[in-house]
C-alpha positions in Angstrom: 230.8 84.0 45.0 231.2 85.6 48.1 232.1 83.0 51.2 229.9 82.1 54.2 230.9 83.5 57.1 231.2 82.4 61.1 227.0 83.3 63.1 229.1 85.0 65.5 231.2 87.1 62.6 227.8 88.0 61.0 226.0 89.9 63.6 228.6 91.7 64.4 229.1 93.0 61.3 225.4 92.9 60.5 225.5 95.4 63.8 227.6 97.2 63.1 225.7 98.3 59.6 222.7 98.4 61.6 224.1 100.7 64.6 225.3 103.1 61.1 223.4 103.3 58.3 220.1 101.3 59.6 218.3 102.6 63.0 218.6 106.1 62.5 216.2 105.2 59.5 213.7 103.5 60.4 213.7 102.8 64.3 211.1 105.9 65.9 208.8 104.6 63.1 208.9 100.7 62.8 209.1 99.2 66.2 209.2 96.2 66.2 209.5 95.4 62.5 212.2 93.1 61.3 215.5 94.4 59.4 217.0 91.9 57.2 221.3 93.5 55.9 223.2 91.2 53.4 226.5 92.1 54.9 228.0 92.2 51.6 226.8 95.1 50.2 224.7 96.4 52.8 221.6 96.5 50.9 218.7 95.1 53.6 214.5 95.0 53.8 212.3 96.1 56.4 209.0 94.5 56.3 206.8 93.4 60.0 207.8 89.2 60.0 211.4 87.1 59.1 209.8 85.5 55.9 209.3 88.8 54.4 212.3 90.9 55.3 214.3 87.8 54.4 211.7 86.7 50.9 212.0 90.5 50.0 215.7 90.7 50.6 216.4 87.7 48.6 214.1 89.3 45.6 216.5 92.0 45.9 219.3 90.4 45.8 219.4 86.9 45.3 223.1 86.4 45.5 223.0 87.2 49.3 224.1 84.5 51.4 225.6 85.8 55.2 222.3 88.3 56.1 221.6 89.0 59.8 218.1 89.3 60.7 216.8 91.4 63.3 213.8 92.9 64.9 213.4 96.7 65.7 213.5 97.3 68.7 214.5 94.3 70.0 217.1 92.7 72.5 216.6 88.8 70.7 214.0 87.8 67.5 212.3 85.8 69.5 212.3 85.2 73.0 209.8 83.9 76.3 208.9 86.7 78.4 211.1 89.5 76.0 209.4 92.1 76.0 210.8 95.3 73.8 213.5 97.7 74.9 211.7 100.8 74.3 211.1 101.2 78.4 215.0 100.0 79.0 216.3 103.3 77.0 
């Protein structure tokens, strides 16, 4: 079984996988959707909300422990008064 990684390492690896393997496939079509990424395998799932993204990833890979979750086109999953990055690019 894979050991739990520190949160900052999960974030760094997840962002790297997203930029390298996922972003080009999803960003123009799925703005605002959520991506759950298993940073060990690179497997990922897409859904309209955080819970569904995690459930889909767990269905696909039940042993996923080090998972990075992000919202396409946003700096954070949720914020107060925040918005999309689209206008800032």
